[in-house]
C-alpha positions in Angstrom: 4.7 -55.7 60.8 1.5 -57.3 59.4 -2.0 -57.3 60.7 -4.4 -60.2 61.4 -6.6 -61.1 58.5 -9.6 -61.6 60.9 -9.4 -59.0 63.8 -6.7 -56.5 62.6 -4.4 -57.2 65.6 -0.7 -56.6 64.9 1.1 -59.8 64.2 4.7 -60.6 63.2 5.4 -61.8 59.7 6.5 -65.2 61.0 3.3 -65.8 63.0 1.0 -68.4 61.6 -1.8 -67.6 64.0 -3.1 -64.4 65.6 -2.3 -64.1 69.3 -5.6 -62.3 70.0 -8.2 -64.2 68.1 -6.3 -67.4 67.0 -7.1 -67.0 63.3 -4.7 -68.6 60.8 -2.7 -66.0 58.9 -1.9 -66.1 55.2 1.6 -67.3 54.4 3.9 -64.6 53.0 3.2 -61.1 52.1 0.2 -60.2 50.0 1.4 -59.5 46.4 0.7 -56.1 44.9 -1.9 -56.0 42.2 -0.5 -56.0 38.7 -2.2 -53.2 36.7 -1.6 -55.2 33.5 -2.9 -58.6 34.8 -5.8 -58.8 32.4 -4.5 -56.9 29.4 -2.9 -58.3 26.3 0.6 -57.4 25.1 -0.9 -55.7 22.1 -3.2 -53.5 24.2 -0.4 -52.6 26.6 1.7 -51.5 23.6 -1.3 -49.6 22.2 -1.7 -47.6 25.4 1.8 -46.3 25.1 0.8 -44.2 22.0 -2.2 -42.4 23.4 -1.6 -38.8 22.5 -0.3 -36.6 25.4 -0.9 -39.3 28.2 0.6 -42.4 26.7 3.9 -41.7 28.5 2.2 -42.7 31.7 1.3 -46.1 30.3 4.8 -46.4 28.7 6.4 -45.9 32.1 4.1 -48.4 33.8 4.7 -50.9 30.9 8.5 -50.5 31.2 8.3 -50.9 35.0 6.0 -53.9 34.9 7.4 -57.3 35.8 4.9 -58.9 33.3 6.5 -57.3 30.2 10.1 -57.3 31.4 10.9 -60.3 29.0 8.8 -59.1 26.1 11.0 -57.1 23.8 8.2 -56.0 21.4 6.1 -54.5 24.2 9.2 -52.8 25.7 10.1 -51.4 22.3 6.7 -49.8 22.0 7.0 -48.5 25.5 10.3 -46.8 24.8 9.1 -45.6 21.4 5.9 -44.2 22.8 7.9 -42.4 25.5 10.3 -41.0 22.9 7.5 -39.7 20.8 6.2 -37.9 23.8 9.7 -36.4 24.4 9.7 -35.3 20.8 6.3 -33.6 21.3 7.8 -31.9 24.4 10.8 -30.6 22.4 8.5 -29.3 19.7 6.1 -27.7 22.2 8.6 -26.3 24.7 11.7 -25.5 22.6 11.1 -25.4 18.9 7.7 -23.7 18.8 8.7 -20.9 21.2 11.9 -20.3 19.3 9.9 -20.1 16.0 7.4 -17.6 17.6 10.2 -15.5 19.1 12.2 -15.3 15.8 9.1 -14.6 13.9 8.1 -11.8 16.3 11.6 -10.3 16.2 11.8 -10.2 12.4 8.2 -9.1 12.0 7.2 -12.3 10.2 4.9 -14.9 11.6 6.1 -18.5 11.2 3.3 -20.0 13.2 2.5 -22.4 10.4 5.8 -24.2 10.8 5.3 -24.7 14.5 1.8 -26.0 13.9 3.1 -28.4 11.2 5.7 -29.9 13.6 3.0 -30.4 16.3 0.7 -32.0 13.7 3.6 -34.3 12.6 4.1 -35.6 16.2 0.3 -36.0 16.6 0.1 -38.0 13.3 3.0 -40.2 14.5 1.0 -41.1 17.6 -2.1 -41.9 15.5 -0.1 -43.8 12.9 1.6 -46.0 15.6 -1.8 -46.7 17.3 -3.0 -48.0 13.9 0.1 -50.1 13.4 0.0 -51.6 16.9 -3.7 -52.3 16.6 -2.9 -54.4 13.5 -0.1 -56.3 15.4 2.5 -54.6 13.2 5.8 -53.4 14.7 6.9 -50.2 12.9 10.1 -48.4 13.7 9.8 -44.6 13.4 12.8 -42.8 12.0 15.4 -41.8 14.6 13.0 -42.5 17.5 12.7 -46.2 16.6 16.5 -46.6 16.6 16.6 -45.0 20.1 13.9 -47.4 21.3 15.7 -50.4 19.8 18.9 -49.4 21.5 17.1 -48.9 24.8 15.6 -52.4 24.6 18.9 -54.1 23.7 20.8 -52.3 26.5 18.4 -53.5 29.1 18.6 -57.1 27.8 22.4 -57.3 28.3 
């Protein structure tokens, strides 16, 4: 059920006029606002690489109707999402494993965990620079996964 654009009375979707006030109703449902309506493809791709929060933009880009037919933006959406997953793996699996083994054997290997976290952070920054210059760069392993994800959705 819809509501009158003038008085707020409940009207059926097929009604052209409100039965209470007689106001003409808009034809069809009101479309939802596109969050990327005023943003360029380059900026949408750039948002996918913002450290720690780019995954939100990547999901919105991948779900957006506007970029459904743009393989470059979708590639950056997938690659940004996979970089975030790599960070999660380093942060939640690899780093704790390094800390535990270092603690058990009496040696601290905190530098290795920090180096891996720095590598993922540098990948985010590197990709932001590449995208800001309109360059498509495929990261090792992650880029192949992103390409495969884009190609699977096109078929």
